[in-house]
C-alpha positions in Angstrom: 113.5 138.8 148.6 113.1 139.0 145.1 110.5 137.3 142.9 111.8 135.5 139.9 109.3 133.5 137.2 109.8 129.8 137.0 111.6 130.6 134.3 114.1 132.6 135.1 115.0 130.6 138.1 115.4 127.5 136.3 118.4 129.1 134.5 119.4 131.1 137.4 123.1 130.7 139.0 122.6 132.5 142.1 122.7 129.5 144.1 121.7 131.0 147.9 119.8 133.1 147.1 116.5 133.9 148.4 113.8 134.6 145.9 109.9 134.1 146.0 107.2 132.6 143.1 104.6 131.7 142.7 102.8 128.7 140.6 100.2 126.4 140.9 101.1 122.0 141.9 101.7 119.8 139.5 102.6 117.5 141.2 103.1 116.8 145.8 105.4 113.5 146.0 106.9 112.5 149.8 105.2 115.6 151.1 108.1 116.8 150.8 108.8 118.0 147.1 106.5 119.9 145.0 106.4 120.4 141.6 105.3 123.8 140.4 105.1 125.4 137.3 103.8 128.9 136.4 103.0 128.8 132.9 106.4 131.4 132.0 107.7 127.5 131.2 107.6 123.7 130.3 109.7 122.8 132.9 108.6 122.9 136.5 110.2 123.9 140.1 111.3 121.6 142.4 110.2 122.8 145.4 111.4 121.0 149.1 109.4 121.5 152.1 110.9 120.8 155.0 107.3 119.0 156.5 108.7 118.1 159.7 108.1 121.3 160.0 105.4 122.1 158.8 101.1 121.9 160.1 99.5 118.9 158.9 97.0 121.5 158.0 99.2 123.0 154.8 100.5 120.1 153.9 96.8 118.3 153.2 96.3 121.6 151.5 98.8 121.0 148.7 96.9 119.8 145.8 97.5 118.8 142.3 96.1 122.3 141.3 97.0 124.6 144.2 98.1 128.2 143.8 100.8 128.1 145.9 103.5 131.1 146.9 107.1 129.6 147.9 109.9 131.7 149.4 112.9 129.7 149.9 116.6 129.4 149.0 117.6 128.8 145.7 119.9 125.1 145.4 121.8 122.9 143.5 119.9 119.8 143.5 120.8 116.3 145.4 118.5 114.8 142.9 118.2 113.6 139.5 116.0 116.1 136.6 116.9 119.3 137.8 120.1 121.7 138.4 118.6 123.2 140.5 115.4 123.6 143.6 114.1 125.7 146.0 114.6 124.6 149.9 111.5 126.5 151.3 111.6 128.4 154.0 107.7 129.7 153.8 104.8 128.7 152.3 101.4 130.1 151.0 98.6 128.2 150.2 97.1 130.9 148.2 94.4 128.9 146.1 93.1 125.4 147.5 92.0 122.3 145.0 89.7 119.8 145.8 91.5 117.0 145.0 87.5 115.3 144.3 87.3 118.2 142.2 90.1 117.9 140.0 90.1 114.2 139.4 86.7 115.5 137.9 88.9 117.8 135.4 92.0 118.1 132.7 93.8 118.4 135.9 94.2 115.5 137.1 97.4 113.7 136.1 96.5 111.2 133.7 96.0 111.8 129.8 92.8 113.3 128.1 92.2 113.2 124.8 92.3 116.4 123.0 88.9 116.7 122.9 87.8 116.2 126.6 90.5 119.3 126.8 87.9 121.6 124.1 85.7 120.1 126.9 87.1 122.0 129.4 89.3 124.9 127.3 89.0 126.9 130.5 91.3 124.9 132.2 93.6 123.4 129.0 96.3 126.0 129.3 97.7 124.3 132.2 99.0 120.9 130.6 101.6 120.6 129.2 100.6 121.0 125.7 98.7 123.6 125.6 101.2 125.5 127.5 103.6 125.5 124.6 100.9 125.3 121.8 100.3 128.9 123.7 103.9 130.4 124.6 104.3 129.7 120.5 101.6 131.0 119.3 102.8 133.9 121.7 106.2 134.0 120.3 105.0 134.2 116.8 102.8 137.3 117.6 105.5 138.7 118.0 107.6 138.1 115.7 105.3 138.4 112.7 105.1 142.4 114.4 108.7 142.3 114.4 109.5 141.0 111.0 107.3 143.8 110.2 108.4 146.6 111.6 112.3 145.6 111.1 110.9 146.5 107.2 108.9 150.3 108.1 105.3 148.7 107.3 103.2 150.8 109.5 100.8 148.4 111.6 96.4 149.2 110.5 93.6 148.6 112.3 91.2 148.1 110.2 87.5 147.3 111.0 85.7 144.1 112.2 82.1 146.1 111.6 82.2 146.5 108.2 79.4 147.0 104.8 81.9 145.2 102.0 82.5 141.3 101.5 86.0 141.9 100.5 85.5 138.0 99.2 82.5 138.3 97.7 81.5 135.2 98.8 78.6 136.0 101.0 80.0 134.1 103.7 79.6 136.6 106.5 78.4 137.3 110.1 75.5 139.7 109.9 75.1 141.7 112.4 72.3 144.4 113.9 70.4 146.2 116.4 67.2 145.5 115.6 64.9 143.9 117.9 64.5 140.3 115.9 60.5 139.7 117.0 59.9 143.2 116.3 61.9 143.8 112.7 60.9 146.7 110.5 60.5 146.1 106.8 60.4 147.6 103.5 56.7 147.8 101.7 57.9 145.1 99.4 58.8 142.9 102.2 62.8 142.7 102.8 64.5 144.2 106.1 64.4 147.3 105.8 67.9 148.3 107.3 67.8 151.8 106.9 66.1 151.1 110.4 69.3 150.1 111.7 72.2 151.1 113.7 74.6 151.8 111.2 71.9 152.9 108.6 72.3 149.8 106.1 73.2 146.0 106.1 76.4 145.5 107.8 78.8 142.1 108.4 81.5 141.6 110.8 85.1 142.0 108.7 86.2 138.3 106.4 89.3 140.2 105.3 91.0 144.0 106.2 92.1 143.6 102.5 90.4 146.5 100.9 90.3 149.1 103.5 94.1 148.0 104.1 95.0 148.6 100.3 93.2 152.1 100.7 96.4 153.0 103.2 98.8 151.4 101.4 98.2 154.0 98.9 99.0 156.8 101.5 101.8 155.2 104.0 103.0 152.6 101.2 104.0 149.6 103.4 100.9 148.5 105.9 99.8 145.4 107.6 97.3 144.3 109.4 97.1 141.3 112.0 93.9 141.1 113.1 90.2 138.9 114.0 88.7 137.6 110.8 85.4 135.6 110.8 84.1 133.7 108.3 80.4 131.7 107.9 81.3 129.0 106.4 78.9 125.8 108.2 82.7 123.0 107.7 83.4 121.0 110.7 86.3 120.3 110.1 90.5 120.3 111.7 91.5 122.5 109.0 88.4 126.1 109.5 87.5 127.9 112.0 84.0 130.8 112.2 86.2 133.3 114.4 90.0 133.4 113.0 93.4 136.3 113.2 94.6 137.2 109.8 98.0 138.6 108.8 97.2 141.2 105.8 100.6 143.1 104.1 99.8 145.3 101.6 102.4 147.0 99.5 102.3 150.0 97.4 104.3 150.4 94.0 105.2 146.1 94.4 104.8 144.0 91.8 103.4 139.8 92.1 107.2 139.0 92.7 107.9 141.1 95.7 104.9 140.2 96.2 106.5 136.8 96.9 109.6 137.7 97.9 108.0 139.0 101.0 105.9 136.2 101.7 109.1 133.7 102.1 110.7 136.0 103.8 108.1 136.8 106.0 107.4 132.6 106.7 111.4 132.2 107.1 111.3 134.7 109.5 108.7 134.2 112.2 109.4 130.3 112.4 113.4 130.6 112.6 112.4 133.2 115.4 110.2 130.0 117.2 113.2 128.1 116.8 115.7 130.0 118.1 113.2 131.1 121.3 111.3 128.8 121.9 113.9 124.7 121.5 112.2 123.1 125.2 108.7 124.2 123.7 109.1 122.4 120.6 110.5 120.0 121.6 108.4 118.3 123.8 105.9 119.3 120.7 107.9 116.9 118.9 108.4 114.2 121.1 104.6 114.4 121.4 103.8 114.0 117.7 106.3 111.4 117.7 104.6 109.2 120.6 101.1 110.3 119.0 102.0 108.8 115.4 103.7 105.9 116.8 99.8 104.2 115.9 99.3 105.1 112.9 100.2 103.3 109.3 104.0 105.1 108.4 102.2 107.0 105.3 99.8 108.6 107.3 103.3 109.6 109.7 104.5 113.2 109.1 107.2 113.1 106.9 109.9 114.3 109.1 110.3 115.3 112.6 108.8 118.9 113.7 112.4 121.2 114.8 113.1 119.2 111.4 110.5 119.9 109.4 110.5 124.0 110.6 113.9 124.0 109.5 113.5 122.5 105.9 111.3 125.6 105.2 113.5 128.0 107.1 116.8 126.2 104.8 114.8 126.0 101.5 114.2 127.8 98.5 110.4 127.4 97.7 110.2 126.8 94.1 107.7 128.9 92.1 105.3 127.2 89.6 102.7 129.0 87.4 99.1 127.3 87.7 99.5 126.5 84.4 102.3 124.2 84.9 100.8 122.6 88.0 97.6 121.1 86.4 99.5 119.5 83.8 101.6 118.0 86.7 99.0 117.1 88.0 96.4 116.0 85.9 99.7 113.2 84.6 100.3 112.1 88.1 99.9 109.0 89.5 96.9 110.1 91.2 95.3 111.2 88.9 95.3 108.4 86.4 94.4 105.9 89.1 91.6 108.4 89.7 92.9 108.0 93.9 92.3 111.9 94.1 88.4 112.5 95.5 88.6 115.7 93.1 90.0 114.7 89.7 92.3 116.9 87.4 89.8 116.8 83.8 91.3 120.3 82.5 93.0 123.7 83.2 91.1 125.8 85.2 89.6 123.5 87.6 89.9 124.8 91.6 92.7 123.0 93.3 92.0 121.0 96.3 94.3 120.2 99.5 94.8 116.7 98.2 96.4 118.7 94.9 98.0 121.1 96.8 100.1 117.9 99.2 101.1 116.5 96.3 102.5 119.3 94.4 103.9 120.4 97.9 104.9 116.8 99.3 105.3 114.3 96.1 106.3 116.1 93.6 108.4 119.1 94.5 109.3 118.1 98.4 109.6 121.5 99.3 107.1 124.5 99.8 105.9 125.6 96.7 104.0 128.7 95.5 101.5 128.2 92.2 101.2 132.6 91.0 99.2 133.4 87.9 95.5 131.2 88.3 92.4 131.6 86.1 91.2 134.8 86.4 87.7 132.7 86.6 88.2 131.4 89.8 89.7 134.0 91.9 88.3 137.4 93.2 87.3 140.3 91.6 90.5 143.0 93.2 93.1 140.2 91.3 95.0 141.9 88.0 94.3 141.1 84.8 97.1 139.3 82.9 97.6 140.6 79.6 95.9 137.2 78.1 92.8 138.3 79.5 92.1 134.7 81.2 94.8 134.5 84.3 95.5 137.0 87.2 98.6 137.9 88.9 97.4 135.3 91.9 99.8 133.8 94.2 99.0 131.8 96.7 101.9 129.5 99.3 101.7 125.8 100.2 103.0 123.7 102.9 103.5 120.0 103.7 100.5 119.1 105.9 98.3 122.3 105.5 98.3 123.0 101.9 97.4 126.8 101.3 99.2 129.4 103.8 99.2 132.3 102.2 97.0 133.8 99.4 97.9 136.8 97.8 98.0 139.2 94.9 99.3 141.8 93.4 95.9 144.3 93.3 94.2 145.6 89.9 95.0 149.2 89.5 93.4 150.0 86.7 89.8 152.1 87.6 88.1 151.1 83.6 89.2 146.6 84.4 88.8 147.1 88.4 84.9 147.9 87.2 84.2 146.4 84.5 85.5 143.1 86.9 83.3 143.6 89.3 79.9 144.0 87.3 80.8 140.6 85.2 80.8 139.5 89.1 77.6 141.2 89.6 79.3 143.4 92.9 77.9 146.6 93.1 80.4 149.4 91.6 78.3 151.9 94.6 78.8 149.7 97.7 83.2 150.0 97.4 82.9 153.7 95.5 86.4 154.7 98.1 87.9 151.2 96.9 87.3 152.6 93.6 88.0 156.1 93.9 91.9 155.4 95.4 91.9 154.2 91.6 90.8 158.1 91.0 94.3 159.4 92.7 97.7 159.0 91.5 96.7 155.0 90.8 100.3 152.2 91.4 100.5 148.9 90.8 100.4 147.7 94.6 100.4 143.9 95.5 99.3 142.4 99.0 98.6 138.9 100.6 96.3 137.1 103.7 97.9 134.5 105.8 95.9 132.9 108.3 97.7 132.7 112.0 95.6 130.0 113.3 97.2 127.8 110.0 101.0 128.6 111.4 100.5 128.3 114.3 99.4 124.7 113.6 101.8 123.7 111.1 104.5 125.6 113.5 103.8 123.6 116.8 102.6 120.0 115.2 99.2 120.1 116.2 96.8 119.1 113.7 93.8 120.4 114.0 93.5 124.1 114.0 91.0 124.3 117.0 93.6 123.5 119.3 96.1 126.1 118.6 93.6 129.4 119.1 92.8 129.6 122.9 88.7 129.2 122.6 87.8 128.2 119.3 85.0 128.8 117.3 82.7 126.4 114.9 79.8 125.8 113.8 77.2 124.8 117.0 80.0 125.7 119.1 80.5 129.1 121.1 81.7 127.7 124.5 83.8 130.5 127.2 
């Protein structure tokens, strides 16, 4: 007898063949019909029990949440709602679930708020919504690697613990082995990091970019895909303290090639889930439509989930300079009528999510790539343009989210890079190894970073980033 995942059984045409299936009880009707799910797909498998020849003790243990092993024959279903079902020949209860305890949890068969599900994050993957989201997350992860491997990129594991702050924002989680009740200090009263485990001040990485750049200058095309950390005290639906980043770096590549790759990459991974996750996407689309029924029209999604994904896949991203975008925003109705929370008054303003979404959703009505930002609002490693005031930066903006991708052509000129670091009070000695790559065969190179959870958020139609990662880490919350 062959063990099959439920997803395989539901697609199977081997009628009258015997199978073994495992799963958890989603419902049990009339002491006869068990809806079984093993997480391999959204749909449940109906398993039909001959209750007249089954002991009362076993029937009493077939409760919602219980884990079962079922042996039986695949048959065409006589009822509506499913094509096939299993006629049970043997049933074993592998793990019981007390109905009274189940009623206290999100496993109980009633509608629960997303906030309630977050409180029981160890169980929420067994709900339909989170099962669908996490299967999509898994498929997107595979598609990321599939895309870059097909393009000949090498996957690089960059450090989790680092002595650098790539963004220069200082929002890092410190790493120490000190006894916090007895921290050694210098004669000046400062923390003596020379006595710490690494002999210097270290933190959890905010980005693998700088290390990935060094590998690109030896392997040409590389990418990272790993966890990053920001100690940013932001309690919003778009921020996490721990999240995953995708960061490709390409030698011999200028900004145009960087924008081309970002657009091709996004379209590839979204197209992958459209093709491979149709039922999960359909479920999440219907869930979103149902959720938005009670919202005012202007707060609803402009198009259904699958239509939105196909819209991104099928349309070219509009490329617009920062300067042009500022002119559009300055002259927009929301700006003139003071509807924006942050009014655009002059060139050099740092764009907020409301501005990015206006450009995407109202003005251009398609994904937008902004480029050539003011140097004053961008990181030190971005290549300075000939005008001396803008850098070769680019951001990919998406409907409903705003910035999806941030990237740039990197500054390859040693002297210019040193001057930019000094201007931002970044000690060149701290990044001597990064600077040294500009001494030995420097070349134009580019890369970008994409927060994976924002991609999953867009792909699933979920509205809170805490609901697209297994265990969200946010201010005051490191449960589970």
